[in-house]
C-alpha positions, 0 to 999 in steps of 0.5 A: 635862247631858252623856251620863253625867249623863243616864244617872245621872238615868235610874238615879235615877228608875228607883230611885225608880220614876218612869221607866225608860230607854226600850228601844232595840230594833230598827229596822224594816229590821233586822227585815225583813232578819231575816225575809228571811235566816231565813224567806226572805220579808218580814214578814206585816204591820206589826204583826209588824214592830212586835212583833219591834222590841221584841226587844233586838238582832239576836241575839235576833231570830235566836233568835226566828225560828230557834225558829219552826215555819216555820223548822223546816219550811223547814230541818230538818223534811224527813226523807228515808227511803232504802231500807235498805242491805245490807252485805257481812255481809248486815245492813241499815244505817240509811240514814235521814237528815235534809236541811238543804237543798232547794236546786237546783244547777246544775253546770258541769264536765267529766266529773266534773260528773255525779258531783259532782251525784249526790253533792250529791243523795245527801249532802243528800237534798233538793237537786236538781242538773243538769249542763251539760257544759262542752265546748269546743263548749258554751263557744263557744256560750255565749260567742257567745250561741247557747246562752242559759243564762239560764233555767237560771241563774234557776231554780237557787239555786246555780251551781257552775263548775269551775275551768277554761275560761271558764264563770265569766267568761262568766257574769260578762260576759253574766249578771251578775245570776246572779253572786252565786249562783256558786261555783267548785270544783276539778277532781279529780286523782290524780297517781299512775299508774292506768288511766284514760280520757283525751282526745287532742286534735288540736293543729292543730284543737283537736278530740278525735281519735276512736278505738274508744271515741269521743273517749276512749282507755284508758291 
């Protein structure tokens, strides 16, 4: 018989109460992938794998895992209480918020990087962000291998690199195992005139000219 004939036969037997077409269910690998994606771990036992294989598809597996208490504790149950904010009218604003992340971030960039890191922490409540100032000297040490950043790359969950310099390419060449965690972000610029602090570079040496404020000048 062909495939369509087989299906008709299964349907007839089902109506007669004789047999039911076996459930397709999930593969063992699909269950393990689901646990790793939603719970961040492998299934605790073969019995757990077998139990979840009875689900009809991966969407049902996702709903099952996301509905678990373990998932809730990992993703949504961390409530961060922040001291009440005082508004200009003297009233207090509710600063309680929920975080969906306890990730660790490593931020490479110019003088904007520390502010990006603080924003990540302020907007999530649970994330921790550290900064490596991507100066020319730092990049040169990273390129030569004199500054080994592998410990920082390993201990952080996401690595943000600003779209300038060679940081991304250095990670790509020297630390390829960390590349899946790297995300690029742009430098922030404002084209209208406004008072600012800038660096003045000596074209002959490439070094910052030192003034009363160090390497920065008010314009």
